[in-house]
C-alpha positions in Angstrom: 0.0 0.0 0.0 1.4 3.4 -1.0 1.4 6.5 1.1 1.0 8.6 -2.0 -2.4 10.1 -2.6 -4.3 8.5 -5.5 -4.2 10.1 -9.0 -7.2 12.3 -9.7 -9.9 10.9 -12.0 -10.2 14.3 -13.7 -8.1 17.5 -13.8 -9.0 20.9 -15.2 -6.5 23.5 -16.2 -7.4 27.2 -15.9 -8.9 27.5 -19.5 -11.0 24.4 -18.9 -12.1 25.7 -15.5 -13.1 29.0 -17.0 -15.2 27.3 -19.7 -16.9 25.1 -17.1 -17.7 28.1 -14.9 -19.0 30.1 -17.9 -21.2 27.2 -18.9 -22.6 26.7 -15.4 -23.4 30.4 -14.9 -24.8 30.9 -18.4 -22.1 33.5 -19.3 -21.7 33.7 -23.1 -19.8 36.9 -23.8 -17.3 39.3 -22.4 -13.9 39.2 -20.7 -13.8 37.8 -17.1 -11.1 37.7 -14.5 -11.0 34.5 -12.4 -9.9 34.9 -8.8 -9.5 32.4 -6.0 -11.2 33.2 -2.6 -8.9 32.3 0.3 -9.2 32.5 4.0 -6.1 33.1 6.1 -5.5 32.4 9.8 -2.5 32.9 12.1 -1.8 30.9 15.2 1.1 29.7 17.4 2.1 26.1 17.2 4.4 23.8 19.1 6.7 22.1 16.5 8.5 19.6 18.7 11.6 19.8 20.8 15.1 20.9 20.3 17.7 20.4 23.1 14.9 19.7 25.6 13.0 22.9 24.8 9.7 23.0 23.1 9.9 24.9 19.8 6.9 27.3 19.4 6.5 29.3 16.2 4.0 31.5 14.5 2.1 29.5 11.9 -0.2 30.4 9.1 -3.1 28.4 7.6 -4.8 29.0 4.3 -8.2 27.7 3.5 -9.8 27.6 0.0 -13.2 29.2 0.0 -14.2 29.3 -3.6 -13.8 31.0 -7.0 -15.0 34.5 -7.9 -15.6 36.1 -11.3 -15.0 39.8 -12.0 -16.0 41.5 -15.3 -12.8 42.7 -17.0 -12.5 45.7 -19.1 -9.3 44.7 -20.9 -7.1 41.6 -21.4 -4.7 40.7 -18.6 -3.6 38.0 -16.1 -6.3 35.4 -15.4 -8.7 37.0 -17.9 -10.7 34.7 -20.1 -13.0 35.4 -23.0 -16.5 33.8 -22.4 -17.3 34.0 -26.1 -14.6 31.5 -26.9 -15.8 29.0 -24.3 -19.6 28.8 -24.4 -20.5 27.2 -27.7 -22.0 23.7 -27.9 -18.7 21.9 -27.5 -18.1 19.8 -24.4 -15.4 20.7 -21.9 -13.5 17.5 -21.5 -11.3 16.6 -18.5 -7.7 15.7 -19.3 -8.1 12.1 -18.2 -11.0 11.3 -20.4 -9.9 9.1 -23.3 -13.0 9.3 -25.5 -14.1 12.8 -24.8 -15.7 14.9 -27.4 -13.5 17.5 -29.1 -13.4 20.7 -27.2 -12.9 24.3 -28.0 -10.1 25.7 -25.8 -10.7 28.9 -23.8 -7.5 30.9 -23.8 -6.3 33.4 -21.3 -6.4 36.8 -22.9 -3.0 38.4 -22.4 -2.5 42.1 -21.6 -1.4 44.3 -24.4 2.2 45.6 -23.9 
């Protein structure tokens, strides 16, 4: 028995996740920035002993709370075009061997 976690049955990259979110929310046009909602906490934790003394150290915890969409006015980091993602194609997970062809949603880079 391995101590490694099992391989996931499905994985989504950011463009696939954007397409799935747009489809689930009925969004068919526009530029959208995807953000991750996180919750942070600070605490003090005992990390064991060193030379007979207990080691206490400030510690941080991060919890994943969800995903948020923000309407974007222009291309940029984590901005995706809903119009490229919401046609009738199926968003297929990477692990699916017989998935229908999919249209890739691409991140819209900022103009330099």
